[in-house]
C-alpha positions in Angstrom: 16.4 16.7 -5.5 14.1 18.6 -3.1 13.9 22.3 -3.9 15.1 24.9 -1.4 12.8 26.1 1.4 9.8 28.2 0.4 10.4 32.0 0.6 7.0 32.4 2.3 6.1 29.6 4.8 2.4 28.9 4.6 -0.3 27.1 6.5 -1.1 23.9 4.6 -4.1 21.7 5.3 -3.8 18.2 3.8 -6.8 16.0 3.7 -6.1 12.3 3.3 -3.4 10.2 5.0 -2.7 7.8 2.1 0.6 7.7 0.2 0.0 11.0 -1.7 -1.1 12.9 1.4 1.9 11.6 3.4 4.4 12.4 0.7 2.9 15.9 0.2 3.1 16.5 4.0 6.7 15.3 4.2 7.9 17.5 1.3 5.9 20.6 2.3 7.1 20.4 5.9 10.7 19.9 4.8 10.4 23.1 2.8 9.4 25.1 5.9 5.6 25.1 5.6 3.3 24.6 8.6 1.5 21.4 7.7 -1.4 19.6 9.3 -2.6 16.2 8.0 -6.2 15.0 8.5 -7.3 11.3 8.0 -10.8 10.0 8.6 -9.6 6.5 9.6 -7.7 5.5 12.7 -4.5 4.9 10.8 -2.4 6.2 7.9 -1.7 4.4 4.7 -4.9 4.5 2.6 -5.1 1.6 0.1 -1.5 0.7 0.9 -2.7 -0.9 4.1 -4.6 -3.6 2.3 -1.9 -3.9 -0.4 0.6 -4.8 2.2 -1.3 -7.7 3.8 0.1 -10.5 1.6 3.5 -11.6 2.9 5.0 -10.9 -0.5 4.0 -7.3 -0.2 5.1 -6.4 3.3 7.3 -3.6 2.0 4.1 -1.6 1.7 3.6 -1.6 5.5 7.3 -0.7 5.9 6.8 2.3 3.7 3.8 3.4 5.7 5.9 3.1 8.9 8.7 5.1 7.3 6.3 7.9 6.4 5.0 7.9 10.0 8.5 8.3 11.3 9.3 11.1 8.9 6.2 13.1 9.8 6.9 12.6 13.5 10.4 13.8 13.1 9.1 16.9 11.2 6.6 17.6 13.9 3.6 17.4 11.5 0.4 17.2 13.5 -1.6 14.1 12.3 -5.4 14.2 13.1 -6.8 10.7 12.9 -10.6 10.0 13.1 -11.0 13.4 11.4 -13.8 13.8 8.9 -13.3 17.0 7.0 -16.2 18.4 5.1 -16.7 21.5 2.9 -17.6 23.7 5.8 -14.6 22.6 7.8 -12.4 23.7 4.9 -14.3 27.0 4.5 -13.7 27.8 8.2 -10.0 26.8 8.3 -7.3 29.4 8.3 -5.2 27.4 5.8 -3.4 29.3 3.0 -3.4 26.1 0.9 -5.6 23.0 0.9 -4.4 19.8 -0.6 -7.1 17.1 -1.3 -5.5 13.6 -1.2 -8.7 11.7 -0.4 -7.7 8.7 -2.5 -10.0 6.2 -4.2 -12.5 3.5 -3.4 -13.1 0.1 -5.1 -15.6 0.0 -7.9 -18.6 -2.1 -6.8 -20.3 -4.9 -8.7 -23.8 -6.1 -8.3 -24.8 -9.7 -9.0 -28.4 -10.6 -9.4 -29.4 -13.3 -6.8 -26.1 -13.1 -4.9 -25.1 -10.9 -2.0 -21.8 -12.2 -0.8 -19.8 -9.7 -2.9 -16.8 -8.2 -1.2 -14.0 -5.8 -2.3 -10.5 -7.2 -2.3 -9.6 -4.5 0.2 -12.2 -5.6 2.7 -11.1 -9.2 2.5 -7.4 -8.4 2.7 -7.9 -6.3 5.8 -10.1 -8.9 7.5 -13.3 -6.8 7.4 -15.0 -9.5 5.4 -14.7 -13.3 5.5 -14.8 -14.7 2.0 -15.4 -18.4 3.0 -13.7 -21.4 1.5 -14.6 -21.2 -2.1 -14.0 -17.8 -3.8 -14.3 -16.3 -7.2 -12.0 -13.3 -7.7 -13.4 -11.0 -10.4 -10.7 -8.9 -12.0 -7.4 -10.0 -13.4 -5.3 -6.9 -12.9 -2.5 -6.7 -10.3 -4.8 -6.4 -7.3 -7.0 -9.3 -8.4 -4.0 -11.6 -9.1 -2.3 -10.8 -5.9 -5.5 -11.2 -3.9 -6.2 -14.6 -5.6 -2.7 -15.7 -4.8 -3.0 -14.6 -1.2 -6.4 -16.4 -0.8 -4.9 -19.6 -2.3 -2.1 -19.3 0.2 -4.8 -19.3 3.0 -6.0 -22.6 1.7 -9.0 -21.3 -0.2 -10.4 -22.7 -3.5 -9.9 -19.9 -5.9 -11.1 -19.1 -9.4 -9.9 -15.9 -11.0 -11.9 -14.4 -13.9 -11.0 -11.6 -16.3 -13.2 -10.0 -18.9 -10.3 -9.4 -21.3 -8.4 -12.1 -23.2 -5.5 -12.1 -20.7 -4.8 -11.3 -17.1 -2.4 -8.5 -16.3 -3.0 -7.0 -19.7 -1.1 -3.8 -18.8 1.0 -3.4 -15.7 2.8 -0.1 -15.0 4.1 -1.5 -11.7 5.7 -4.8 -12.7 8.5 -5.5 -15.1 7.7 -7.8 -18.1 9.5 -10.7 -16.4 7.7 -10.2 -13.1 4.3 -10.1 -14.9 5.0 -13.3 -16.8 6.2 -15.0 -13.5 3.0 -14.0 -11.8 0.9 -15.3 -14.7 2.6 -18.6 -14.5 2.5 -18.8 -10.7 -1.3 -18.6 -10.4 -2.1 -21.9 -12.1 0.9 -23.6 -10.6 -0.6 -22.7 -7.2 -3.9 -24.4 -8.2 -5.8 -21.2 -9.1 -8.3 -21.7 -11.9 -7.9 -18.8 -14.4 -10.7 -17.9 -16.8 -10.3 -15.1 -19.3 -12.9 -13.6 -21.6 -15.3 -14.3 -18.8 -17.9 -12.2 -17.0 -20.4 -12.8 -14.3 -24.0 -12.9 -15.4 -26.1 -13.8 -12.3 -26.4 -16.4 -9.6 -28.6 -19.4 -9.5 -29.3 -22.2 -6.9 -26.4 -24.1 -8.5 -23.9 -21.3 -8.2 -22.5 -18.1 -9.8 -23.3 -18.1 -13.5 -20.6 -16.8 -15.8 -20.4 -16.3 -19.5 -17.2 -17.0 -21.4 -16.3 -16.9 -25.0 -16.9 -20.6 -25.4 -19.4 -21.6 -22.7 -21.6 -20.8 -19.7 -19.9 -21.7 -16.5 -21.7 -22.4 -13.2 -19.4 -22.2 -10.2 -20.5 -22.8 -6.6 -18.9 -20.1 -4.4 -19.1 -18.8 -0.9 -18.3 -15.3 -2.2 -17.2 -13.1 -5.1 -14.2 -10.9 -4.3 -14.1 -7.9 -6.7 -10.9 -6.2 -8.0 -12.4 -4.4 -11.0 -10.7 -1.0 -10.4 -11.0 2.1 -8.3 -12.9 5.4 -8.6 -11.5 8.7 -7.4 -12.8 10.4 -4.3 -12.8 14.0 -5.5 -16.1 15.4 -4.5 -14.6 17.8 -1.9 -12.4 19.3 -4.6 -15.1 19.5 -7.2 -17.5 21.3 -4.7 -14.9 23.8 -3.6 -12.7 24.5 -6.6 -14.9 27.4 -7.7 -14.7 29.1 -4.3 -11.0 29.2 -3.8 -7.9 29.1 -6.1 -5.6 27.7 -3.4 -7.1 24.2 -3.4 -5.3 21.3 -5.2 -6.1 17.7 -6.0 -3.4 15.0 -6.0 -2.8 11.2 -5.9 -5.6 8.8 -6.7 -8.1 11.5 -6.0 -6.8 13.3 -9.1 -6.1 10.2 -11.2 -6.0 6.5 -10.4 -2.5 5.2 -10.6 0.2 3.2 -8.8 2.2 4.0 -5.7 5.2 5.3 -7.6 3.0 7.8 -9.6 1.1 8.9 -6.5 4.4 9.7 -4.8 5.7 11.6 -7.8 2.4 13.5 -8.1 2.6 14.6 -4.5 6.3 15.4 -4.6 5.9 17.6 -7.7 3.0 19.5 -6.3 4.4 20.0 -2.8 7.7 21.2 -4.3 6.0 24.0 -6.1 4.1 25.6 -3.1 
């Protein structure tokens, strides 16, 4: 249950319009604070935008729309195309600054190969992966991206460095995890575990598995090997002011549920 209104309404500057930033803005505004939300892109949603592209994940876009409606109802000013740097924060009259700048995909370099795209860039249409695709990373993002690509008619190989895909899922139930594991090969996706990319040759992408060396021709490699927090704003300013807080993926990489919880808990205390 949402705690009662704050005894002292404050000016709150929230940087980042992903799931954590939107939830923090919603809760803080409902508690009577004057909130302004800043997002560098032309839309809200953060990584949830790409996550909601597959037709089996459309509820992610519905959630973004719901937050937009809530913030509109609460009269929260939303500043899109707004790049906030350290100096902008120093010059602001905000009483509290919440840094919800999210995370970015971890990059992978492959010697001799330059068609390497993040799952996010492919899902949003920023990059064209071609017809034959290797998806590197067998976590939830990698598995869902592989399935989506296969549904687009692509030839897909999914590789994972560990001995199984979806080794730990804090989002899916056990039954859902097992269903997804079975669905991938049923859809015609080649799954290789204990496999890592070594380099590329004229014959294709060279991979090393526990048993053999695999050479796979591919138009691209789509990476889903994790995320790294965007927390430089907080790290550079935390020694200057005590009223700055980090939340969501910018604080710790996690799933949507945990990002919402993190934002809710923090916004309920200020």
